[in-house]
N, C-alpha and C positions, 0 to 999 in steps of 0.2 A: 539574762544577767549582763550588766555592762562593765564587768571588771576585766580589764585587759592585762596581759602579761607584759613585763617590762620590755621584752624584745618585740612586742607588737605595737608599741607606742609610736615609733617613728613612721611606720607604714600608715597607721591611722591618721597621723597629723598630715601626711602627704595626700591621703585619700580618705577623708572622713566620710562616714556613712550616715550622717545626720544632716537634715535640712533645718531642723529646729530641735533643740534639746539642751541638756545640761552636761557639760564636760568638766570633770574635775582633774586637774593636774596636782599631784601631791607627792611628798617624799622628802628624804633627808637632804637631797642635793638641791638646795634653793636656787642655784644658778640654772640647773636644768628645768626646774619647775617654771622659772621666769621665762626661759627660752621657749619652752613648750607653749606657754600661754601666749607669748608674742607671736609665735609661728601660727598658732590657731587663729589669732585675731587677724593676721595678714591673710590667711587662707580664706576666711569668711568675709572680711571687710575690705580686702585689698591692701596695697602697700601704702596708701595715703594715711599717714598718722592722724590727720585732721578730718578723716572721713565723717560725714554727718551721720552715718549709720553706726558708728562705733562709740560706745560709752564706756569709759574707764572709771571704775569706782574703787575706793579703798575699803577694806574690811572694817576699819575703825569707824568710817562714816556710816556704814550699814548697821554696826552694832547699836548705834544711837537711834537709828530709824530703819529697822529691817524691812518694813513695808515698802520702802522706796524701791527695792529690787523688783517687786511685782509691778509697781507703777511703771518703771523703766521698761520692763519686758513687754507690757501690754500697750505701751505707747507706739502708735503707728509712725513709721519713718516718714519724713517729709516728702521723700521721693518714692515711697512705696516699696523700697528695697528691704531686704532682710535686716533686722536690727541685731547688732552684736554687742553683748555686754560682757566686759572683762572685769572680774573682781579680784584684786590683789589682797592677799592676807585674809582669805575667806575663813570664817569660823562657825561655831555652833549656832550663833544667833540667826543664821540663814536657814536653818532646818525648817522652821515653820513656813516662811514664805515659799521655799522650794517645794515643800510638801504640796502646797496649793498649785504650784506651777508644773509639777513633774509630768502630768499627763497631757498638758497642753501649754507648754512654755511660751509659745508665740514668738520665740527668738532663740538665738544661740547664746547661751549663758556659759561663759568660760570662768571657772573658779581656780584660783591658785592658793594652795594651802601647804602647810608643813607636813611632817611625818605623821600620818594618821594610822591608828591601829584598825584592824578589821571591825572592831566594835564601835568605832567612832561614829556617832549618829550622822554626820555629814557624809562620810564615805559610804556608810551602809545605805543611806537614802539614794545616793547616785548609782551605786552598784545594783540596787534593786529596781531602779526605774527603767521602763522600757525605752525611754528616750534619754537615758543616762549613760555616760561612759566615764569610767574612772581610770586615769592614766598614772601608773606608778613611775616615779622619777628617782632612780637610785644612782649612786655614784658610778662613774665609768670604771669598768674593769680593764685589764690589759687588752682584751680583744676589742671592746667597743672603743677604747681610747685610740688604739692603733688604727681602727677603721676610720675614725673621725679625722685623725691626722692625715691619713692617706687620701681621703676624699677631699679635704681642704686643699692640700697641695696639688692634687690632680686638677681640681677646678681652676686653680690659679696658674696651672702650667708649670709648676715648680718641681724640679727633680731632686730627690733625696733618696740615698741608698738605705738599706735595712739598718745599718749601724746608726745612721742619723735618726731614723724614725724611732729606733729602740732607745737612743739617748734622750730624745724628747719625751717619749712615753714615761721613762723613769724619772724625768725631771718634773713633769706636770703633776699637779695635785688631783683631788677628786671633786673639785667644784667646776661645773661646766662653764659658768660665767668667766671664771679666771682662765680656764683652758682656752675659751674663745678669744679672750684678749691677747693671750700669748701667741696663739696662732695668727691672729690679725697682725701682730707686731712682726712676726717672721715673714708673712706674706708681703708686707710692705718693705721689709729689708731686702727681700729677694725679688722685688718687682722688676729690676733690670736684668740681673744675672740669671734669674730663673733656676738658681741652684742653691741648695743649702747643704752644709757639711756638719759633721759632728762638732767641729771646733766652733762653728757659728752658734750651735745650740748651747754649748757650754758658756760661750761668751755672753749671749743675749738672755738666756733663761735661767741658767744655773745659779745657785747661791755660791759665789766664789769663796766665801769664808768656809762654808761647809766642805767644799772641794779640797781646800788646802788642809783642813783638819783631817779629812780622810787620808791625804798624803802623809801627814804626820804619823797617824796611828798605824798605817800600813807599813811605813818604813821602819817604825819602832818594832812592830810585831814580826817582821821578816828579817831583822838584824842587819839592815842596810844603813850604816852610820852616815855615809856620804849623802844618801837620799834624805835621811832625817835632818841633817844640817841644812840642806837646801830647802826642805819643806818648812823648817822653823823660820828661816829667813823670809820665806814667802808669807808665812803667817804674820810675822811682824809687819811686813809691808802692807798687809791687809788690815792692820790695826786689830788683830786678834790677840787678846791678852792671855797671860799665863793661866789664869783660872779657867778660861774657856778651853785652852789646850788640855789641861789636866782633867777637866770634866769630860771632855770628849774621849780621852784615853781611858778614863775609868769606865765610861759607858761601853766602849769597844771591848775592853778586856773582860768586863762582866758578861757581855754577850758571847764572847768567845768561850768563856767558861761554861755558860749554859749550853752552847752548841757542842762543846767537848764532851759533856755528859751524854749526849745523844750518840756521839761517835764511839765513846767507851761502851755504850749499850749495843753496839753492833752496826750502826748506820755508817755509810760512807760519807765523807765530807760533802760530796756532791749532792747526795740525797738529803742531807741536813739543810743545805742551802736551797734546794728545790722547794722545801716545805716552810722555809723561813718567812715570817710576816713581821714587818715588811721585808721584801727581798733586797739584799745589797745590790748596788748598781752593777750591771753586767760587766763593766770594765774592771771591777775589783774582784770578780769571782775567783779567778785563778790565784790571786794573792791570798784571799781569805781561806781557800782550800789548803794552800800551803801552810798558812798559819795554824790551821786545825791539826795538821800533821806534825808540825814542829812542837807545839806546846802541849804538855801534859796538864792534868788538873792541878797537881801540886805546884808546878811551875807558874801556872796562871794565878793561883792563890798567892804565891810569893810576889808576883808582879803587882797584883792588886794591893797587897800590903804596902809595897813601896810607893805606889801612887797615892794611897790614902795618907801616908805619912807626909808626902810632898805637899798635898793639899793643905794639911794642917799647918805645916811649917810655913808655907807661902802666905797663909792668912795672918800668922803671927809676925812674920817679917816681910811685909808687903814690898819693901824696897828691893828685896832679893828674890822676888817671885820668879822673874825670868830665869835667873841662874838656877834656882832650885828645881824648876820644872824641866829645864834642859838637862840638868844633872840626872834627874830621875829617869827621864826618857832614854838618855844614853846608857844608863846602867841596865835598863830593861832591854834595850837594843842589843847590848853585849850578851845578855842572857840568851837571846834568840840566836845570835851568831854562833854561840857555843853549842847549840843543840844539833 
């Protein structure tokens, strides 16, 4: 069977065990699928993108003429070297020509596809083939993302402490292609200093509007009026409007209420946050734990009623939206300060 586990993919790409065969990279992380296909093409054909031995085809081209794949695979290289065929966007139309090629492909055929179920005919064919390898490409988890960050920085000779790596891990998404671009940007930024700090990560990679909204809701929910005033001024400077602020506050207090139900059920605030998906940024953890201790379910319900009223009023009286949102947040902030 040629079905690999997700954790085996990187090792296979570094040391593939096929001289000729069909390799299928598939999965929901399109960036990782593309990266895996590219790495395999370089492994087999070399780093020269214009290599005479490498043929790159689009799945849409082959949908119109599936037989072309067999023609390309059986064509002898001009210099007698191994022929490498990379197919982007591979689909079911290739099942028939691949069925004819699977026992004697005569080349390395690298297929890139989307998220295929176990019963998908293309995936099933490759997994069952003696000369087939199916490589699942799933989004990075905290462990694999942290490892990728550390390996990238180590290779570039860049120093970053654990807080910096954690901040970057929490900032990045789950698309490998986007992650690579962000890491390349950071490596370029630190090319001279060879040092990255958490502040660098927040400045270069974080969504500043999202950060300031977090400051607004955390100041509100912990009862710090001075911090709330500062955060609101920063939000204005970031061109964040009143509706965005109120929507963020509604979302935050709704989530707090959901978590509060778990706390009332006997879990500690820390245990609730450990199991939260998505997890709040580590820098906010202590603040949110405090909020869960401060607010009862009844108080959170009252705060949500106040926010919903502010949303409705601000839509009716758009010119007063900033004033109405500030007034509602200060009132809720005062509720927290009294608890």
